[in-house]
N, C-alpha and C positions, 0 to 999 in steps of 0.2 A: 504494500500500500504506500504509494509515493504521494507526497503532498505537492500541490502546485503552488505557485507564488501568489495567485489570486485568492487563496484561502479555501480552495476546494480540493478534495482528494481526486484520485484517478477516475473514480466512478461518477464524479460530478456532484457528489453530496457535499454540502457545506460543512465546514467544521466549526466548532464553537470558538468564539473570540478568545484570545489569550487572557489570562487572569489579570494582567496589569493594564488592560485597555481602559476599564472604568477609572482606575487610579490616575492614569495619564490625563484623562479629561478633567478630573478634579484639580490636578496640579496645574494644568494650563489655565483653567478658569481662575484659580487663586493668583497666578502670575499676572494675568490680565487685570484682575481686581486690584492687586497691589499697585500696578502701574497707574491705573486710573486714580486711585487714592493719592499717590505721590504727586501726579501732575495736578490734581485738584488742589491739594494743600500748597504746593509750590505757587500755583496761580493766585491763591488767596494771599500768600505772603508778598508776592510781587505787587499786587494791586494795593495792599496796605502800605507798602514801602513807597510806591510811586505817588500816592495821594498824601503822604505825610508832609507836613510843613515843619521845617526846622529853622531856628533863627539863623539868619545869614550874616549878621553883623556882630561885632564884639566891641564892648567898652572895657578898657583896661584902666584901672585906678591904681596909681603908684603911691605907696605910703612908706613911712619909716616906723621904727619901734616907738617913737614918741606918740603915735596914733593909737597905741594899744588901748582898747576899751572904747574907742570911737565907733559910732554907728554910721555906716554908709548905706544910704537908701536910694534906690532908683525907682521912680514911679512914672506912670503915664496913664492916660485914660484907657488905653487899649489893654493894659495889664489887669488881670482879675484882682491881684493884690500886689503891693510893691515888693520888690526884691530888697531884703534887708540883711546886711552882713555886719557882724561885730568883729572888729579887727583884733586879732590875736598878736602877741608880741613877735612871732616869727614870720609874719606875713609881710611881703614886700610888694606883691602885685596881686590884685584881685580882679578876675575877669567876670564880666556880665555878658551873657549871650542874649542878644536882642534882635527883634525884627526892625526894619526901617521905620522911622517915625520920630515924633517929638517926645522927649523925656525930660525929667527933672532929676538932678543929682543933688542930694543933701548929705551933709556931713555934720554930725553933732556928737557931743560927748557930755555926759552927765546932764542931759536935758537942755544944754545950751547949743544952739545952732552955730556952727563955725563957718560953713560954706554952703551956698545954694546956687545952682546954675541950671538954666533951661538950655537944652541943646537938641539939635536935629541930627539924626544919623541916617545915612542912605543905606539901602540894601547892599550887601556885600562890601561894607566899609568897616574899617577899624578906626576907633577913636580912642585917644589916651588923655586922661586927666592926671597930671602930676601934682599930687597934693603935698609933696615935700616942701614946696615953696610956702605952704601955709603953716609950717611947723612953728614959727615964732608967734602966730596968732592963737595957738592952742592954749586953752585954759589948763592950769595944772590939774591933775587928777584929784578927785575928792579924797581926803584922808580916810583911812579905815576908821570905823566906829570904835568906841572904847571897848565894848565887849569882844569884838573881833580881834582887836589888837592884844587884849589880855589873853585870849585863847592862843594867839600866835606865840606870845612870850612863854606861856606855860608849856606848850608843846615843844618849844625850843630848849627847854630845860632851865630857863632863866629864873622862873618863879617857883619851881618845884624842888623837892629834896632829891639828892642823887639816887636814892633807892627807888623813888617813884619814877623818875625819868628813865632809870634802867629797866624798870618793869614795863614801861611803854615801848621801849626799844625792842623788846622781845616780841 
């Protein structure tokens, strides 16, 4: 009994399909389904990326350590809420990423306004404010309150006994 290539034997009777035939169909369907899901998810990501709007301009504010504790605020009508940054001692340059438009830059410390300026920034433009020139106009920082200063002295070991300060060091 010789088998022919077309799936029939020498007498013309058809033979049953091989056992892996149904499995092959399932595997091919799963490959096609995976491909469709991948292309669909990639398309969604592409559409979201192509429609997203990112700020195209940058405002760079330069400060010195003397500005530590100062509050820099950038506001505009188009912003849902102002961008507010408190300067830390190690910061020298503070970037703000903005869209083109009119903005107000305010610098204050301890509730006292030091600087205010309205400016216009074009799309795809960079603008720099160098506040280092304002350093002589800075008010001195407010002194620490008496309870806070006493706490600092006691933790430094100045107002406590050696045994207590040694206990805190462990």
